[in-house]
MDTraj code that builds the backbone (N, CA, C; nanometers):
import mdtraj as md
import numpy as np

residues = "MET LYS VAL SER TYR ALA ASN ILE GLU ILE GLN LYS ILE CYS THR ASN PRO LYS ALA LEU LYS LYS ALA LEU GLY ASN ASN ALA LYS PHE LEU GLN LYS ARG LEU ASP GLN LEU ASP GLU ALA ALA ASN LEU GLU LEU LEU ARG ASN VAL ALA GLY ASN PHE HIS GLU LEU THR SER ASP ARG LYS GLY GLN LEU ALA CYS SER ILE THR GLY LYS LEU ARG LEU ILE PHE THR PRO ASP HIS ILE PRO LEU PRO THR LYS PRO ASP GLY GLY LEU ASN TRP ALA LYS VAL THR ALA VAL THR ASN ILE GLU ILE VAL ASP TYR HIS".split()
xyz = np.array([
    [0.0970, -0.1050, -0.0079],
    [-0.0003, 0.0081, 0.0189],
    [0.0859, 0.1313, 0.0097],
    [0.0424, 0.2373, -0.0581],
    [0.1088, 0.3617, -0.0552],
    [0.0874, 0.4617, 0.0785],
    [0.1860, 0.4587, 0.1086],
    [0.1810, 0.5221, 0.2551],
    [0.2677, 0.6805, 0.2692],
    [0.1597, 0.7737, 0.3069],
    [0.2160, 0.8977, 0.2914],
    [0.1793, 0.9576, 0.4537],
    [0.2392, 1.0954, 0.4475],
    [0.2439, 1.1537, 0.5999],
    [0.1871, 1.2909, 0.5833],
    [0.0604, 1.3331, 0.6818],
    [-0.0054, 1.4178, 0.6924],
    [0.0691, 1.5849, 0.7212],
    [0.2146, 1.5296, 0.7670],
    [0.2994, 1.6548, 0.8390],
    [0.4499, 1.5954, 0.8421],
    [0.5219, 1.6746, 0.8429],
    [0.6618, 1.6355, 0.9103],
    [0.7459, 1.5595, 1.0226],
    [0.6447, 1.6189, 1.1135],
    [0.6589, 1.5380, 1.2321],
    [0.6125, 1.3934, 1.2281],
    [0.5252, 1.3602, 1.1765],
    [0.4797, 1.2296, 1.1729],
    [0.5476, 1.1496, 1.0733],
    [0.5741, 1.2206, 0.9523],
    [0.6923, 1.1317, 0.8603],
    [0.7948, 1.1175, 0.9251],
    [0.8813, 1.2058, 1.0272],
    [1.0151, 1.2003, 1.0602],
    [0.9542, 1.0718, 1.1928],
    [0.8693, 1.0555, 1.2547],
    [0.8726, 0.9845, 1.3419],
    [0.8715, 0.8420, 1.3072],
    [0.7939, 0.7887, 1.1856],
    [0.7505, 0.6653, 1.1171],
    [0.8807, 0.6622, 1.0189],
    [0.9860, 0.7333, 1.0081],
    [1.0760, 0.6889, 0.8751],
    [1.2219, 0.7139, 0.9256],
    [1.2109, 0.7825, 1.0611],
    [1.3580, 0.7855, 1.0880],
    [1.3635, 0.6941, 1.2387],
    [1.4455, 0.5681, 1.2239],
    [1.4793, 0.5059, 1.3588],
    [1.4813, 0.5496, 1.4869],
    [1.5705, 0.6751, 1.4785],
    [1.6169, 0.7389, 1.5597],
    [1.5141, 0.8336, 1.6237],
    [1.4320, 0.8958, 1.5358],
    [1.3310, 0.9584, 1.6349],
    [1.2104, 0.8725, 1.6676],
    [1.1775, 0.7769, 1.6095],
    [1.0678, 0.6794, 1.6625],
    [1.0935, 0.6385, 1.7643],
    [1.2384, 0.6054, 1.8159],
    [1.2909, 0.5230, 1.9432],
    [1.2605, 0.6473, 2.0570],
    [1.3079, 0.8003, 1.9927],
    [1.2963, 0.8667, 2.1276],
    [1.1279, 0.9184, 2.1331],
    [1.0663, 0.9185, 2.0539],
    [0.9147, 0.9419, 2.0559],
    [0.8244, 0.8472, 2.1598],
    [0.8950, 0.7360, 2.0973],
    [0.8002, 0.6147, 2.1617],
    [0.9033, 0.5164, 2.2621],
    [1.0299, 0.5205, 2.2614],
    [1.0631, 0.4491, 2.3723],
    [1.0225, 0.2999, 2.3529],
    [1.0369, 0.2186, 2.4238],
    [1.0241, 0.0611, 2.4007],
    [0.8674, 0.0391, 2.3036],
    [0.8118, 0.1143, 2.3030],
    [0.6970, 0.1011, 2.2197],
    [0.7330, 0.1141, 2.0963],
    [0.8397, 0.1522, 2.0483],
    [0.8827, 0.1886, 1.8630],
    [0.8535, 0.0468, 1.8140],
    [0.9291, -0.0587, 1.8437],
    [0.8697, -0.1768, 1.8000],
    [0.7227, -0.2473, 1.7484],
    [0.6468, -0.1636, 1.8343],
    [0.4945, -0.1989, 1.7870],
    [0.4856, -0.1109, 1.7007],
    [0.4790, 0.0318, 1.6644],
    [0.4583, 0.1189, 1.5728],
    [0.5419, 0.0598, 1.4415],
    [0.6499, 0.0250, 1.4402],
    [0.7624, -0.0568, 1.3458],
    [0.6428, -0.1469, 1.2986],
    [0.5684, -0.2393, 1.3989],
    [0.5128, -0.3558, 1.2971],
    [0.4039, -0.3052, 1.2340],
    [0.3218, -0.1934, 1.3002],
    [0.2007, -0.1448, 1.2163],
    [0.2113, -0.0629, 1.0787],
    [0.3290, 0.0120, 1.0793],
    [0.3607, 0.0501, 0.9592],
    [0.4002, -0.0518, 0.8572],
    [0.4755, -0.1567, 0.8835],
    [0.5207, -0.2538, 0.8218],
    [0.3892, -0.3411, 0.7430],
    [0.2899, -0.3726, 0.8503],
    [0.1757, -0.4171, 0.8184],
    [0.1221, -0.3290, 0.6981],
    [0.1298, -0.1627, 0.7030],
    [0.0339, -0.0698, 0.6142],
    [0.1209, -0.0923, 0.4519],
    [0.2659, -0.0942, 0.4693],
    [0.3750, -0.1040, 0.3839],
    [0.3081, -0.2094, 0.2981],
    [0.3385, -0.3417, 0.3639],
    [0.3126, -0.4780, 0.2841],
    [0.1732, -0.5231, 0.2137],
    [0.0704, -0.4335, 0.2912],
    [-0.0653, -0.4658, 0.2576],
    [-0.1035, -0.4450, 0.0906],
    [-0.1334, -0.5138, 0.0044],
    [-0.1862, -0.4478, -0.1382],
    [-0.3240, -0.3442, -0.0819],
    [-0.4116, -0.3986, -0.0069],
    [-0.5147, -0.2839, 0.0501],
    [-0.5211, -0.3225, 0.1804],
    [-0.6215, -0.2200, 0.2160],
    [-0.6506, -0.2249, 0.3693],
    [-0.7590, -0.3314, 0.3860],
    [-0.8303, -0.3937, 0.3348],
    [-0.8773, -0.5250, 0.3479],
    [-0.8015, -0.6494, 0.4241],
    [-0.7050, -0.6573, 0.3741],
    [-0.6099, -0.7638, 0.3804],
    [-0.5763, -0.7296, 0.5506],
    [-0.5779, -0.5967, 0.5907],
    [-0.5813, -0.5978, 0.7392],
    [-0.6607, -0.6028, 0.8344],
    [-0.7684, -0.5902, 0.8232],
    [-0.9087, -0.5963, 0.8806],
    [-0.9122, -0.7076, 0.9921],
    [-0.8657, -0.8166, 0.9748],
    [-0.8643, -0.9407, 1.0589],
    [-0.7116, -1.0152, 1.1293],
    [-0.6339, -0.9066, 1.1131],
    [-0.5054, -0.9158, 1.1743],
    [-0.4715, -0.8576, 1.3155],
    [-0.3653, -0.9034, 1.3517],
    [-0.2926, -0.8372, 1.4503],
    [-0.3006, -0.6515, 1.4335],
    [-0.3558, -0.5980, 1.5018],
    [-0.3350, -0.4466, 1.5580],
    [-0.4667, -0.3680, 1.5586],
    [-0.5659, -0.4676, 1.5250],
    [-0.6811, -0.3805, 1.5405],
    [-0.7258, -0.2814, 1.4565],
    [-0.7107, -0.3043, 1.3230],
    [-0.7476, -0.1916, 1.2263],
    [-0.8985, -0.1670, 1.2392],
    [-0.9060, -0.0385, 1.2443],
    [-1.0850, -0.0292, 1.2298],
    [-1.1332, 0.1321, 1.1767],
    [-1.2287, 0.1495, 1.1836],
    [-1.2862, 0.2873, 1.1524],
    [-1.3287, 0.3836, 1.2839],
    [-1.3105, 0.4690, 1.2803],
    [-1.3425, 0.5580, 1.3916],
    [-1.4732, 0.6166, 1.3499],
    [-1.5224, 0.6695, 1.4851],
    [-1.6771, 0.7487, 1.4785],
    [-1.6579, 0.8858, 1.5285],
    [-1.7803, 0.9395, 1.5179],
    [-1.7910, 1.0567, 1.5947],
    [-1.7089, 1.1842, 1.5410],
    [-1.6640, 1.2454, 1.6311],
    [-1.5809, 1.3681, 1.5513],
    [-1.4357, 1.2921, 1.4725],
    [-1.4363, 1.1897, 1.4790],
    [-1.3094, 1.1133, 1.3658],
    [-1.3383, 1.0432, 1.2658],
    [-1.5073, 1.0382, 1.2640],
    [-1.5326, 0.9922, 1.1310],
    [-1.4388, 1.0116, 1.0046],
    [-1.4071, 0.9391, 0.9351],
    [-1.3303, 0.9172, 0.8185],
    [-1.1965, 0.8779, 0.8297],
    [-1.1645, 0.8858, 0.9904],
    [-1.0171, 0.8436, 0.9928],
    [-1.0136, 0.6938, 1.0385],
    [-0.9393, 0.6352, 1.0488],
    [-0.8998, 0.5031, 1.0706],
    [-0.7985, 0.4747, 1.1803],
    [-0.7933, 0.3676, 1.2859],
    [-0.6920, 0.3559, 1.3450],
    [-0.6439, 0.2211, 1.3719],
    [-0.5069, 0.1918, 1.4266],
    [-0.4829, 0.0707, 1.4411],
    [-0.4078, 0.0817, 1.6011],
    [-0.3839, -0.0171, 1.6928],
    [-0.3454, -0.0277, 1.8004],
    [-0.1895, -0.0391, 1.7550],
    [-0.1225, 0.0447, 1.8661],
    [0.0197, 0.0297, 1.8842],
    [0.0785, -0.0378, 2.0204],
    [0.0176, 0.0162, 2.1096],
    [0.0052, -0.0559, 2.2384],
    [-0.0794, 0.0135, 2.3681],
    [-0.1114, -0.0586, 2.4376],
    [-0.2366, 0.0092, 2.5132],
    [-0.3376, 0.0812, 2.4803],
    [-0.3462, 0.2086, 2.4760],
    [-0.4478, 0.2866, 2.4405],
    [-0.4047, 0.3653, 2.3325],
    [-0.2632, 0.3875, 2.2920],
    [-0.1802, 0.4526, 2.1885],
    [-0.2267, 0.3790, 2.0607],
    [-0.2365, 0.4690, 1.9453],
    [-0.3178, 0.4404, 1.8250],
    [-0.2568, 0.5634, 1.7042],
    [-0.2080, 0.4404, 1.5961],
    [-0.1920, 0.5205, 1.4788],
    [-0.3138, 0.5577, 1.3903],
    [-0.3277, 0.6835, 1.3907],
    [-0.4389, 0.7152, 1.2901],
    [-0.4135, 0.7788, 1.1672],
    [-0.4866, 0.7252, 1.0889],
    [-0.4481, 0.7530, 0.9497],
    [-0.6098, 0.7615, 0.8607],
    [-0.5911, 0.8115, 0.7527],
    [-0.6616, 0.8368, 0.6477],
    [-0.6603, 0.7773, 0.5351],
    [-0.7737, 0.7186, 0.4497],
    [-0.7904, 0.6941, 0.2967],
    [-0.7125, 0.7875, 0.2282],
    [-0.6200, 0.7593, 0.1118],
    [-0.5731, 0.8429, 0.0399],
    [-0.6300, 0.8462, -0.0932],
    [-0.7364, 0.8958, -0.1153],
    [-0.8471, 0.8823, -0.2260],
    [-0.9273, 0.9829, -0.2565],
    [-0.9299, 1.0389, -0.3592],
    [-1.0692, 1.1257, -0.3957],
    [-1.1229, 1.0912, -0.5305],
    [-1.2415, 1.0312, -0.5244],
    [-1.3255, 1.0516, -0.3792],
    [-1.2829, 0.8918, -0.3134],
    [-1.3565, 0.8929, -0.1778],
    [-1.3419, 0.7487, -0.1341],
    [-1.4038, 0.6424, -0.1750],
    [-1.3486, 0.5500, -0.1809],
    [-1.4036, 0.4528, -0.2481],
    [-1.4993, 0.3703, -0.1702],
    [-1.6282, 0.3690, -0.2029],
    [-1.7703, 0.3012, -0.1349],
    [-1.8201, 0.2023, -0.1653],
    [-1.8604, 0.1340, -0.0876],
    [-1.9862, 0.0171, -0.0921],
    [-2.0926, 0.0826, -0.1664],
    [-2.1837, -0.0035, -0.1797],
    [-2.3208, 0.0443, -0.2443],
    [-2.4274, 0.1148, -0.1243],
    [-2.3972, 0.0602, 0.0062],
    [-2.4528, 0.0745, 0.1409],
    [-2.4029, 0.2380, 0.1663],
    [-2.2914, 0.2795, 0.1151],
    [-2.1850, 0.3861, 0.1314],
    [-2.1128, 0.3752, 0.2329],
    [-2.0359, 0.2607, 0.3054],
    [-1.9504, 0.2518, 0.3785],
    [-1.8123, 0.2628, 0.2743],
    [-1.7315, 0.2624, 0.3602],
    [-1.5914, 0.2589, 0.2880],
    [-1.5470, 0.1083, 0.2427],
    [-1.4871, 0.1120, 0.1369],
    [-1.4696, -0.0175, 0.0556],
    [-1.3048, -0.0446, 0.0938],
    [-1.2964, -0.1256, 0.2015],
    [-1.1615, -0.1459, 0.2376],
    [-1.0822, -0.2305, 0.1384],
    [-1.1511, -0.2942, 0.0463],
    [-1.0424, -0.3652, -0.0450],
    [-1.0380, -0.2654, -0.1551],
    [-1.0521, -0.1660, -0.1817],
    [-1.0188, -0.0780, -0.2734],
    [-0.9544, 0.0636, -0.1993],
    [-0.9025, 0.0731, -0.0878],
    [-0.8073, 0.1662, -0.0587],
    [-0.6788, 0.0907, -0.0371],
    [-0.5932, 0.1522, -0.1605],
    [-0.4326, 0.1022, -0.1916],
    [-0.3587, 0.2059, -0.1198],
    [-0.4006, 0.3196, -0.0420],
    [-0.2730, 0.4143, -0.0460],
    [-0.3836, 0.5036, 0.1194],
    [-0.2574, 0.5571, 0.1810],
    [-0.3200, 0.5704, 0.3288],
    [-0.2106, 0.7132, 0.3576],
    [-0.3135, 0.8030, 0.4690],
    [-0.1934, 0.9052, 0.5022],
    [-0.1905, 0.8881, 0.6521],
    [-0.0932, 0.8948, 0.6853],
    [-0.0692, 0.8727, 0.8425],
    [-0.0780, 1.0070, 0.9089],
    [-0.1756, 1.0442, 1.0233],
    [-0.1968, 1.1592, 1.0667],
    [-0.1570, 1.1922, 1.1610],
    [-0.1778, 1.0768, 1.2666],
    [-0.0848, 1.1189, 1.4628],
    [-0.1133, 0.9961, 1.5219],
    [-0.0333, 0.9908, 1.5963],
    [-0.0069, 0.8917, 1.6956],
    [-0.0208, 0.9659, 1.8276],
    [-0.1486, 0.8958, 1.8791],
    [-0.2182, 0.9605, 2.0046],
    [-0.3086, 0.8552, 2.1083],
    [-0.3381, 0.8702, 2.1856],
    [-0.4134, 0.8514, 2.3055],
    [-0.5580, 0.9224, 2.2778],
    [-0.6133, 0.8622, 2.1996],
    [-0.7681, 0.9492, 2.1993],
    [-0.8935, 0.8945, 2.3157],
    [-0.8285, 0.7932, 2.3841],
    [-0.9572, 0.7475, 2.4766],
    [-0.9597, 0.8266, 2.6082],
])
top = md.Topology()
chain = top.add_chain()
for i, resn in enumerate(residues, 1):
    res = top.add_residue(resn, chain, resSeq=i)
    for name in ("N", "CA", "C"):
        top.add_atom(name, md.element.get_by_symbol(name[0]), res)
traj = md.Trajectory(xyz[None], top)
């Protein structure tokens, strides 16, 4: 899957091992695993039922997706498609999402 970044800060954390370790300490390896999963998957559907709990968000985060890093820490991302690939019922078509933009690393709970 094609992975891009919303800003230079998230890009640095996700692409620079030293910055990743500084930002997340011992949890860096868990974020790296999620980034590898995104990078290696051909589409988002392939990640729906794997470790990492990839899921769509609701309420004020509608349109965003998340995956677990550790505990309550999440990687937040959006599909990078215009228009969004949707199913006939209007829901996101995960099988057609082949590019994402990482937005932030956060505990939103």
